[in-house]
N, C-alpha and C positions, 0 to 999 in steps of 0.2 A: 261460904263466901259467894257473894252474888256475882254472876257472870255479866260482863259488859255486853250490851246489845249492839254497840257500834265500835268501830275501830277508834282508839284514842288518837289524838293528834300526835304526829311525829314531833319530838322536841325541837327540831329545827324550825318547824312551822310556828310553834309557840314562841320561840325566840324571835323569829322574824316579825310576827304580828304584835307581840306584847313588849318587845324591847326596841327593835329597829324602827318599825313603822310608827309605833306610838310615840317615840321620842325623836323622830326625824333623823335617824342615824343611818348612814349608807353602809352597804355590805363592805365596801372598801375601808371605811373608817373603823368598823367593827373588827375586821380582819387584822388591821394594823394594831389596834388596841389589844387584841387577844394574842398577838404574836404568831398568827397563822397566815397561810396564803389566802388571797382573795378567792381562788378557786375552791379551796377547802370550805371557806365560809359560805360561799354561794351554794355549793353542793349540800352542805348541812341545812341551810335555810330553805332549800327546796326538797328536803327529805330524802336525798339521795345517799347520804352517808349517816351512820349512827353517831350518837353522842357518846364518845369514849370517855373514860375516867379523866383523861388529860384535858379534853375539851370541856367537860363538866367543871373541872377545877378552874380553868381559865375563865369560863363564863361566870362562875360564882364570885371569883375575885374581882372581875371587871364590873359586876352589877350588884355587889353586896347581897347576893342570894346564897342559897345553900347548895353545896355539891350534891347532896342526896336528892334534892328536888329534880335536878337534871338527869341523874342516873335513874331515878324512879320513873320519870317520864319515858325514858328509853326502855326500861324494863317492862312497863305496862304496854308500850307499843309492840315490843318484841313478843311478849306473851300472847297478845291478841292475834298477831300474825301467825304464831305457831299453832294456836288453837283453831284458827279458821283457815289455815292453808292446807295443802296436800299432806295427808297423814302417811308416815312411813309404815311399812309392814314390819311388825315385830311379833315376837312370841311373848306370852305372859310369863313372868317369873313366879315361881311358887315361893311365897314368903312365909316362913315358919315363925310363929310368935315366940317360940323358945329357941334362941340361937345359941 
């Protein structure tokens, strides 16, 4: 699998640019449509909170998109952060091929 050379966009930034900005929808209107608080919507759109399964479902229902799309955007973002962030100190496990 090929490694990404740059951090993928946070799903909230994708939502903000491709849904809200492209269609002239305010954060307030989106929050109301999704049944979440304006603060939560704003935090998501600015990349401050992750896209939970619940939020992914709400976005997919409101935009006729796929839940997996939003979950995968978050997973890709999280994976890049984990691979490029501070690494914890761990010991290698000896894995036997015959268990």
